[in-house]
Structure formats: C-alpha cells, structure tokens
N, C-alpha and C positions, 0 to 999 in steps of 0.2 A: 297501303298502295294509293291509297286518297290524298293522304299526306305528301307522298314521295309526287305525286302529278303535281300537286298546289305547288311545293317547293321549287321543283321545275317550273313551272309557268311562271312564278315569279319572276326567277331567275332570269327566265327571257326575256319576260318584261322587260326587267332590269338593265339588260344589254342595250335593249332594242331604246329604252329612255335614252341613256349614256350617249348612244350613238348619235341619234337626232341632235341628244343637247352637244356633243361634240360637232356635228356636222351645222348647224345653228348658233352659233354661242349666242348665249342671251336670249334666245328667241326672236331673235330683233327681226327675223324674216318673217317668220311668222307671225308675231303681233303688230305688224306694219300691215300686212295684209288683212288682220281681223279690223284693225282701228279704222282703217280707209273704209273696208266693206259695212263695216258696222254702219259709220256715219253716211254711207249713201242708202244704204237701207233705210235708216230712221227716219233719211229726208225722202224718199221715195213714198215710205208707207203715210207720212203726217202728210205729202202734198197728193197722195191719192184720197185721204178723206175729207181733205178739202176738194176731193172733186177736180183736180188740175189738167188741164190735156196734155198731151204727148211732148210739148215743147217745152212745156214748164218743167217734167218730169225729169229731160233728157240735162236742161241747166241746171233745175239742184240737183243732179247726180254730179256733175261738172262740176260745181261747186264745193259741193261737198267733195269730192276728192282731191281737188288742190289746196283746199281751207285745211286738211286735214294731212297728207304728205309733205307739204312746203316747208314747216314751220317742226324746226329741229334746232330750238334752246334746249338748252341741259337742265333749266332745273323746269318744274312747272310753273313756277311766278313768272318766271321770264317765259314760257310758254304762253300763256292767260292773257300776259299784255299783247305778245307780238300778236295774236289774234282780234285782240280788240282791236288795235289799228291799224289791222288787213283789212277788215269789214270798210271801211270810208276809202281806202284804195282801192278794194273791188267793186265800190259804187261808183267810183269817179272814173273807172275804168270801162264799167258798163257804160258810161253814160256817154261818154266821149265817146264808146263804139258806136253808141246808138245815135245818135248825132250825128256823127260823121259817115251815118252809112248811106251808101251811095254817091258820096263825094268822093271819087275814084283817087284825085292827088294829091287831097287835102287830109283824107283818109288814112293814105298810104304813108305819107309823112309825119302825120302823129303815132303812127304806127309800126312806125321803124325811133321814132324818139322815144317809144315806151320800151323798145325792144333794147335799145343801146341804153339809156337807162339802166333798166333791169339786168343788166351786165354790168356794166359799171359798178352800182353802188355794193356787188360782192365784194368789196375790198372794206370795207366798214365792219364784216360783221355777218353773222346769223339773220339779226333781225330785220337787216336791209335786204338779202340777201332773199328771204322769203316773204318779203313788202314787194322786191321787186318781180318776183315768180309770179305769186297771183295776182301781178296788177296785168301779166301780158297774159295768166290763162284763160284772165275772166275777161278782158277785151277777146282773147280767142275764144270765148264761149258766145261771145254778142257775133261774133262774124257766123262762129255756127249755125247758131240757132234762129240769128237773122233779124237783131232786136233792131227797135226801129223806135223812135220817140214817143211813138203813140201806146207803144209796149212796157216803155221804162218801169213807172208802179208797178203792175203787179210782176215781174222781172225783178225790183227792187225787195219786194216781201218773200220772193224766189230766194234770193240769194243770201237774203238777212238769216230768213230758217235754216238757209243747209250750212252756215256757220253755227248758229245753235244749235245744228243736229251734232256737227263738227265736233264745236267743243264736248258734248254729254257724251260721245264714244269717248274722246280723249280721257276726259277726267274723271269719270265716271264709269263707263261700261268695259273699256277698253284703257284702263288710263297708261301714260304714259311716262314711267319713275325712274328716275334714273337709277335710283338704289337698287330697285328691284332688280332692274337690268343689269347691274353690278355684281347684285348677287348669282345672277343667271349666268354671268360672264365668268365669273368664279365656277359656279359649275361643271362649267363647260369644260375648262381646262383640268379644273380636277380628273374631271371623268378620261380626258385622254392620259393625262398622267398617273392615274391611275391602273389604267393598263397597262400600260409602260411599265409600272412598278411591278405589275405582274408579271408582264411578259422576262423582267429578270428574275425575277424568282425562278419561273420557268426553264429558265438558262442554267440558273445556276442549279438545280438539282438534276438537268437534263443525262441521261447516259448519253454515253460515248456517240450511238449510233442514233440520237436524234436530235442532238445538237445542229446539224445543217437545218431541223426543219426550225426549229425554234426559232433559230438567227433570221430565217428568213421572215417571222412571224414575229419578231423583234426589228428588223429592221421596217416594218410597213407601220407597225407601233411609232417609231419613233419619227417617222415619216408624216403621219398625221398628226402626232404631237405637236410636230413645227408647223404646220397647217390649222391647226387650233389655235397657236400662238400666232402665225401671222393677221389672223381673221378676227382675231379677239382686238390684233394692238390697232388694226383699221377701224375697228366700229366702238375704242374707250370714250369720241368723240363725241357719239351720244347716249353714252352707258354710263357715263360717270358727270357729278355736278361742277367740277371745275376741273382745271387743267392741271393743276397740283394734282388733286388725285387719280386721275390720270395718268400722268409721270410716274407717279410711285407704283400703280397696277401693273403701267408695262414694265415698267423695270423688275417687277418681282417675278413676272411670266419670263422677262428673257435669262433672268439666272437659273431660274427653277427649269428653265429649256434646257441651259445648257451643263448646269449638274445633273441633271439626267440623263442625258447623252455621256457625259465623263465618267460616269457611275457604269453606264454598258457599256464603253470599252475598257474600265477597269475589269467587269467581270470578265469579258473576253477575255484579256489578258492571262487573267487568275488562272482561267479554264486552260488555256494554250500550251504547248510544250515549247515554243519559242513567240517570241513578239510579235504580234498580229500587226499590220499595214492600217494604219487609223481608219482608211475611208472603208473598212469592213463594213462599219457598220451604212454606209450611205451607198453600197455597189452591187447591186445584186449577182453581179460575176463574178467576184471577188473569192478566190476559194475560201473554205470553211478551216479554218485554222485548226491543228493537229490539237487535240484534247490530252490532257494529261492524266492520266491514270490515277484515281482516290488513293487515296493511304488512310489509317488510322487515327492522323495527323488532322488531315484535310478535312477528313469525316467530322469534324467535333469543330473546326472552323465553322466549314458549308453548314451545320446545325444552326450554326450563335447567329450568320449569317441570316439565315430562313426567317429565323424567328425577328430580327432586325428587322427584313425587309417588311416580314408580317406587320409590324408597328407600324411603319415608317407609308404599308399603303394604310393604315387607317386613319393617319396622320392627313391625309389626303383624302380619303372618302369620305371619313366621318370624324371631323376635328372636333366637332361639337361632343360627342362620344367622348374620345382623347380627354378631352379641357375639363370634364365631372367624374374622372376613374383618377387615383390618387394614383393607383399602381401604375396606369397608362402612362402620367406624367413623369413616374420618375425615369419609366421607360424611354420619354421625349427628351430628357435632359440627359439620359447613358446617350445616346444617338449625337444627341449636338456638342457633346463630349469631346468624339471618336474626331473632330476638327483640330481640338489641340490633341489629340494623342494619347485620351485618356479613355479608360476602360479596355480597351484594345487587347485581345489574348498575345501574350507573351511567345506562344508559341505557331502565330501565324509566318507564313511568309510574308516577305515583302511585298508579293503580290497583295495577299489578300490583305494586309495591312494598307494600301492602298486603297482597297475596296472599303472598308470600314473608313477611311479616312471620305471616299464618297458617299457611304452612306450617311457621315455624317454632314457635309457639306449639303444636300439634299434637304436633309430635315433640317435644316438651319435655311435654304430658302420657303419649303413648305410652309414654315413658322412666320419668315418673313410675308408671303402671301396672305397669309391670315391676320396679322398685324394691317398690312396696308388695309383691308378690309373689314378693318373691326367692328364686329356689331356692339355699340353702348352697351348694350342689354347681357353680353357673353363675352366680354373678354378675355383674352389671352390670359390662363392659367399664370401670376409671377411663381417666379424660381428666379437664382441665381442665373442660370443657364440663359434664360428667357429675355432677364434683364440687360444682361450682356449683349445679346443679340437683339433688343431694341436699340440698346445704345449706340451701336452699330451700324444700323438701320438711321436710327434720326442725323447721326452725321453726314450716311451717304447721304440723304434726301437735302441739307444745309448744303453741302458740297451740290449739289445738282441747280441750285436754286441759283446760288454766287454765279456758276459756269453760265448759264442759261440769259442773267441779269447784264453777265462783263461781254456775254453774246452778241446781244441784244442790241449794247452801246455800240461796239464794233464794229456791227454788219447792218449796216441801218436797209431798211428795203427803198428798194429800187424805187425811181422817180418819172413821172413822167409818160413820153411812150415807152417805157421799158417799165411801166408798172404792169404784170399780165392780163387783170384785167381793164387798161385802158387799149390794150391790142386787142383782144377778147372780145372789148365791146366796140372796134372799129372794123374785127373784120366779121364782126356776126350782123353788124349794120347792111356793110357794103352784102356778106353773103343774102341777108332776106332782101335788100331790094332787088337782085338778080333775082331771086325766086319768086316776088312779086313781079315783076316783069312775065319770066317766062311763065310762070304758073295763071296769068290773065291768058296769054295765048292758049294755052291747053285747056282751062276750065276758068270765066268769068266769074263762076260761083261759088268752084273749090279748088282756087288760089291758094289759101292758106293752109293745105296739107303741106306744100313746098315750102311756105315759112315754116310752120312747127318742124318739119326734118333739122331743116337748118340751123334755126335754134338748139333744138337737142342735141345735136352732133357736136355740136361746142363746147356742150358741157359736159368738165372733170375732162379735157382735154387739152396737151399744151404746145401740141406740134403736128404737122401737116399731116403725118405717117396714123396717129391717132386718130384724127376724126378721118382719113381714107378709109380705117380699119372699122372705125363706129358706123362711118355713113354704109357700106358696103353689110355689115353684120344688121341694118335697121332693116335697109334694103331688102333682106333674105327674108328677114322675119316677116315684112312688111307681105312679102309676095306667099308666104306660108299662109299668114292669118285671112289673105285673101281667099285664099281655097277652103279653110274652116272657115269663114267668112259667108260663101255660098253656102255651103251644107249647111250652116246651120239658122239662116236665117230661109233654106228651101224649108227647112224643116219645121222649123216652130212658126211658121208665116205668119198673122196677124194675133197671134196668142201672146196677151199683152202683159201677162205676171210672169208667166215661163220665160219670154226675153228677158225680162228684168230680172228674175233668178240667175239666169246664164252669164248677164253683164257683171251681175256679183260677182260669182264665180273667174269669170275672168279679169275683173280688177284684183282681186286678192291674188289669183295667180302671178299677174303681174307683177303686183308689189313682192312676194316670192320670190318670184324667179330674179326682179331685177340685179340684183346684188351680184347672182353666180353664171348669168346669163342676160346678154342685152338683145340677143336674136330674139331668144324664149319670150320678154318683154314686149319686145315689139310684136311679137305673134300675137299676143293676147289683146292688146290693144285695137290691132285690127281685128281679129276675128271678133270683141267687141262692139268693133265699130258698125258691122256687117246686121249686128241685131239693134241697135239705137237708131242705124238709115230704115232699116224696117219699120220700127216704132216712129219714124217721121213721115212714114209712107213715101220715101223717097229713094229705096233699096234699088237696087239694081244692078247684074251683072258689069256694066259699062260705070257706071257710079265706081266699085271698087276696083275695077283696070286702071279706072282715072285716077285713083287710090295711088297703085303701083307708081304709074305716071310720074304723079308731084313729088310720091318720095324720092324718085330717083334725078328729077329735077332738084330739087331741096340738099337732094346730098352733094350731087354735083355743085351747084351756086356756091358752099359751103366749103367744097375742097379746093375749088377755086379764088375763093378770098383767101381764104388761110395761104393759096398761095403767091397772091399776090401784094398783098396788104399786111403789111411785117411781117411777113414770112420766120417760123423760126424749123429748121427745116430738122427732118428728123437725126438726119446725121451728126450735125449740131448739137443736139441738147443731148441725143449718147452719148456723144463727146463730152457734155461740160457736167454730164452725170457718170459717168466711168471718171472723168479727174476727180471729182466730186467721192468717189468712192476709194477712188484709193488715197487722195488726201486720209480721208478717216480714217483707214488702215494704217497709213501712217502716222496719223495724231496718236492713236489707241497703243501700237505698239512701243511707241517713246513715251507714252504715257505709262505704261504697263514696265519698262524697262526702271523707269523714274521710281516709282513705287518699287520693285523691289533691293532697288541699290538705299533710298531713303525714306523710311517709314512716315517721316511728315509729307510727303507728296501730297495733293490731293486726290480724292478720289478718280478711277479710270472708267468706272461702269457706265457711266455716262456716255463717254466715247464711244463706246461698243453699240450705243442707243443709235447715237448719228449715225453711226457705218450700218444699221440697219433700215433705219429710215434712208437713208442714200442709196443704198442698195435694193430696197423695195423699188425705188422711184426707178431705177435703174431698169428696172424689171420692169416695169410698164409703159419705159421709155420705148426698149427694145423689140415688144409687141408687134410694131407694124412689121421688124424686118423678120420675126418670128413666126407669124402670122401664115395659114398652111397658104392661104392666096397668094404671095411675095413670090414671084416669079425669079428672083435670085435664089436659085439652091445655095449657092456656094455660099453670099455673105449670109442666108438663113444657120445655116450650118455654124459659119464664122463665129454670130452673135451668140446664140447659144452655147458655142465651146467657152466664151469669153467669160459670159455668165456663170457660169458651173463652173470655172477657175477664180473666179471671184468669191461664190458661193464657199468654196474650199477656204479661200485667205480668209473671208469673214467666220468662220468656223472656228479654225486655229486663234484667230484673230482673239475671238471674244472666250476662247479660253484660256488663253495666255491672260487679258486681262483680271478675270474672273479666277483665276489661280494668283495672279499678283495679288489682288487683294486679300484672298486669303493666306496668305504667307506669314508667319507669325513670326515679334518682334525678335530680334538679333539672329535672323537668320544670314548665311553668308554669301545666297544664292545672287545676290545683286552686284558681289565683287567682280565675278566669273569675267575677267574679258570682253569674254567671247561673244556676251550679249551684245557689248557696242560696239562691235565688228560688226557682228550681222545686223543690230542695230540702223549701223551709218550705211553697210551695202544694200536694207530694206530701203533709205530715204533716199540715198542714190540713183540705184533702179526705177523705182518711181518718181524722180524730179527727169529722169532723160523718159522716160514713157511720155506723162505730160507735156515734155517739151515737144516730143515727136507730133504728138497730137492737135500742140498750138500750133504747129506749122513751124516752129523755131527752126533756125538753123543752126544745128549744133552737129558737133564730132562728142557726142557723149557716145557710149554705147552700154547695153546690159552687161554688169558684171554678174557672171556665176558661180556657183559655190561646188565643190563635190560633196559638201557634208560635213557635219563637226566632225567627224574621224579623221580627214586631212586635214583639218586645219593647225598650224604651225603652234600654237595655242594648248592641241590637244595634246603634244608628245610631253609638252611642260606638269599640266595639269590633269593629264588620265581623262580617259570618257568617265563621263559619271556611271552610277552604276542604274542598269536598267531599275522603272518605278521610283527613283525618286525624286525630290523636287528639284533640284538641279537639271535630273535629265527630262523630264516632264515640260519645263520651261522651255531648256534649249530645243528640244524637239516640235514644240508648236511654232520655235520661232524661225526652223530650218524650214517647215511644213510652207508657210507664210513667204519666205525668202524663196521657196521654190515656186511656188503660185504665181510669186512677182516676173520672174524670170520667164513663167511657161507663157505669158502674155506676150512677150517677144514676137515669137513666131506669127497670131494670129492678126496681132496689132502691125507686122511688117518692120518691126525697130530692130536692127543691129545687134548682134552681140559682142562680145570681145574678142571671141573664139575666131567667128568671121572676119570679123576685122581685122586681126594678127594672121588669118588664111591669106 
C-alpha cells in the first residue's frame, strides 16, 4: 500500500513538473525572475553590511535590476563583455544626470538625446540594445534618487557594486547558460509531445462510447502542443548559442508538431466509418465521427500500433534510455522504416497503413529533434536508418542556409526614415518631450514617470494600435498596483527589511509575468514602488495617485507621437502582414508542387517556417483590432475570422510541404495535372486579394472551385482512393484553395460568381 502511494505521488509530481515545464519553456521566466531578484538581494545585503542609507539601497537595487535584465547576448562570453562595457556607460549616464540636476532645459535636452540614441542603437544588435537601455535606466535612477555632484562618489561605488552583484548572480548563482536553456526547451516540448502521444494511444484503444471524451482531450493536448511550439520558437533567441542552432531547432519543432497533428488525423480516420473533416481536431463543436466496430484483423493491427506508440512515447520522453538499449534501438529503426513502407503489416487496411506511415514520420522528426540538440557525450546511436535520417537533415540545413543567404542579398534592409529603429527613435523622442513638458505641469519632481511610460510603450511595438493597447495595459496595471501599493505600504510601515523582501518578491513576479501579461508586470512594478517610496520617506497616497496621472499622461503622449511622427497605422501594418502571409502561402504551395514533380527541387520546409513567422507577426499586428477594448465589434470579429482562416490555410500548407518532403523517389503524384491547375488558381486568387489590399484598380475576381471531384480532369483520371498519397496531396491543396477563397467575403473582394450575377 505504501509503495502504491509512493508511486502515485511520484506520478502526480511528474505530471505537475511536465505541465509547468510546458507552460514555461526552458524555465526562462522562472530563471529570469530568480536571477534578477538574486542580484538585487546581493546588492542590498552588501550595501546593508556597509551601513548604506535607504537612498543608496534603492539606487543599488535599481542598478542591479537593470544590469541583469537588460543583457540578452547568446553566449556567456558575450554577456560578460557587454556587462563590462555597460559599467562605464552607466557611470557616464549617472554623472550627466547628477551634473545636470536642477538645469531644467539643458538636462531635459540631454535626457532626450540619451532616449533617442538608446532606441536608435537597437539596430546594431543585442549589445548596443543593452548599452542603450542601461544608459537610459541609470539616468532615470539618478533622477529618481535625486543625484547631485557632491553625492556622485558614493553613488559610483553603489552602481559598481550593483554591477558586481549582477555578475555574481548571472555567472555563478543563477547562471544564464544557453546550452542549459536549450535542454530545458527541448524538455518542455517533449513534455507536451509525450502527452499528445499518450492521448493518441488512448484514442486508438478507446471503446466506441469513449471516443468523444478522448477526442476532446486530444484536441486540448494538440492545442497545448501548438502553444508550446510557438512559445519555444519565441524564446530560441535567448536559448541557443547562435542563429544556425536556433533555426535548426525551430525547424525540428515545426516538423514534429505537424507530424503529430497528421498522425492524430490519421488515427481519427482509421477509427471512423467515413472520412472525417480535417477540422475535427481543431474545432470542439465538430461532430464526433462514427467509430468502426473492431474485428479480429483490426485488433491485431491495433495491438501492433499500441506497442509502436509506446516505443514512440519512450523516444519522446526518455531518449537517452532508448539510446542505450539495443532492443529499443531496433524498435526505433523499425518505426523509421515505416516511412519507406517497410515492416508494415500486410493485413492492415489502407487507413491503418497511413497510420503506420504517420508513426514513421513522427519517429523521424523526434529523432531529428534529438540530432539538432545532440549532446557530445551521448550522441544518437548510429544505424543505417539513423544515418539515412541524418543525411536528410544535413541536406535540409544546407538548403536553408543557401536560401537565407540569397534572401538577404535579394532583400536589403530598409534605410533612412524607413528603418524601424529610426522611426521609433524619432517617435519616442517626440513623445518623451511632450511627456516632460506635461509632466512638469503635474509635478516638477515626479515628471519622469510620464517619460518612463512613454519609453516603455514603444518597446516591442510596431504600430499605433499596438502602442494604444500597451498604453492601456500599463495604465490598468498601474491603477491596480497603486491600490496594492497603498495597502502594502500601510501594513509594512517603516519595517526596512520586510519592505525589501516584499520588493524582491514583486521584482521576481514582475519578470516572471512579463512575457505573458504586461498588465500583471505593471501591477508588480507599481506595488514595489509604493514600498520604495516608504523606504525613501516620500510615501503618500497623493504620490501614488500622481503616479497614475503621470502614467496616463506618458501613454497619451506616446500615442500622440506615434500618430503624428512617421505613423504606421494599424490598418496599413495588418494589410502588409496579411499580404506577407498570403505570399508565403503561395510560395510554399508552389515549392511543394515543384518538389512533388521534381525530386531535385530544393527543400521546401524552410518556406513553412517563414510562413509561421509571417503569421505570428500578423497575429501581433491584429491584437489592437481583436482586443476587448476595441469599440468596433464588427471589425474585431472580421479580424479574428481572417486570422482563423489563415491559420487553417497555414496548417494545410505545412502538411502539404511536409508530405512533399517525404514523397519517395519515383512517385508519380507530381505528374497529376490537377496539382498545377489548383496551384495556378491559388496564385491567381492571392494576386487578386493582394491587388485589392493595395488599392489597385483591377477587374480581377476570386475564382472558386466546387472541389476535386468536379474538375474535368477527374473524369479522365478518376478520384484517387482515400488514404493514398495522391488523395492526401490533393486534399491539402483543396483546403488551401478553399481557405483563400473564403477570405473574399471578410475582405470585400468580389468573386467571379458575383460578377457573373
């Protein structure tokens, strides 16, 4: 009994660990919060031992915070160099802030120059971005603590000590090692993928009455797998040592996700009495497909598949264990052989043969993920199947590198005022000038909060609408944080160390919540400020209310600047991103058709990666349109509808590209004339939509199709049998075609049938 409870506890803890790992890929949020909090705690402890007063405690805490979170270089060596270079920049900013203290005009002009330069130098990379941010923040610290020339020397020591504590935290106590983060990222994705494979096994073994519940669980697992993949791709920039590794890992994750989704659809089709709609996995309201009764033949095939899925689950969750077991290595190679139709049971129905192929595809992508993250001390066990897969992966990586190099040559970066960093620098400078002027009228001593808000809402935004949303979130978080700050300051009173502990907790939560909720981050910042003001003996309810007023002013000034200075309207940006997504779909479809017709064609998976990047940017640019505060409800629903359609088109485009990559040599699928016909129609419809979005005067209209079965060529060639490769390719093409046609209505693009009517 005790042993049973022990194993049950372990299972619960393992499940909780896997869930958290998947929600915080690479533990990046957790480690960022711990690293910054540790640096601040060290600085406070050392300063307290030196009997520093509250002013230096606050200055040291703020300097330790900015010197820790601002640095984001990929390698430890580069981080150390950036931190060393940042110290003289910080001391210079502190000196200028102190020397210009009290000189309103000259001080404001110098501060605006620092703000403009800090934003502009982002174009040069991570290091200059960090140096600019640290310079701005340390100047802000000098204003916050009221630095003067006679107090400079002890403040130099405080800032230098804070940087030293940041180094100890970053390199010793809570090390920021890209290799470690990369392993955690892999673990997070494996956790979600393992959960998906477990749900697939349950679907395969479920009784007819259980299929509905199992399918709901599988939908949830698939959605979480997709969320984890997107989160990991967004964090690879800080989790990998170089861009080549990041690209390789990103590619492997995309392929594994697509392979898992395709295997799920194959399992649903194999268990159904009729071909289910491909959206049954994505839409909860889709009816549960009718389940075919088991027979003695399917029981035997199912038993084999259950065993194979268990092996696949081990490959996902315990790759090292598989590597050191000869029997499991043979099982792994058998699964890889399914891709070439090796070892598939002869008595399996066509639907179940597709499932075996899907298992082989997913096994190959799991192996590819491990090869992309090879540990030199524990490499993938070589075998003919593994060697063949490694050669395929090497060829893919070489094709990607060539394509990216050519793209960089063909599409040079914009220059002059068209450069995003130049535009942002001018916008934030104008906004900060307005915030300074207005802030002085509100408070001659607290005006800097308006400037800080204006600065922050321009970070990681690209359009006026995004700036509006970010300003709203900061104001909301600030208002809630003021309430929390009043409560905490009242309860804590003058208890120094209790206040500092609560500030550390707030700082940790600030960095822990920043990637997922800007409102929560602003709440934590403002709550911590209430405690800091208590330490500086400047706390009052009026001060925190003033904080709200300055925040609202700063957000308003930032929005006004974004609207008046080289504005990028949300409509313009979303249209540009929509065009980019459509062009990526068009390119991926064309590359897939070429790949199916000519095995010497270049790799096509890199086009789907570019499609995912473009779709991610479109989602971000439509956020102002889909946000709950948007007053135009019809427009909000239209934006959501367009994004949903494009997500469906992107899914089938990815599946088409992956299928094209896996087509065996000698296949005649590419010779089917329907591929070229549908490809030309997709291209023509994309051109029509793009012309409409660009405001071109054109008479072109959307050309729709009633499906593969109605094509004249089908009368001659016949409809491919379900579950065949040709049917899969045509089905994906048809779904992409239907999605592009479906965009006509929300985008008000005329169709050929409307013009004919």
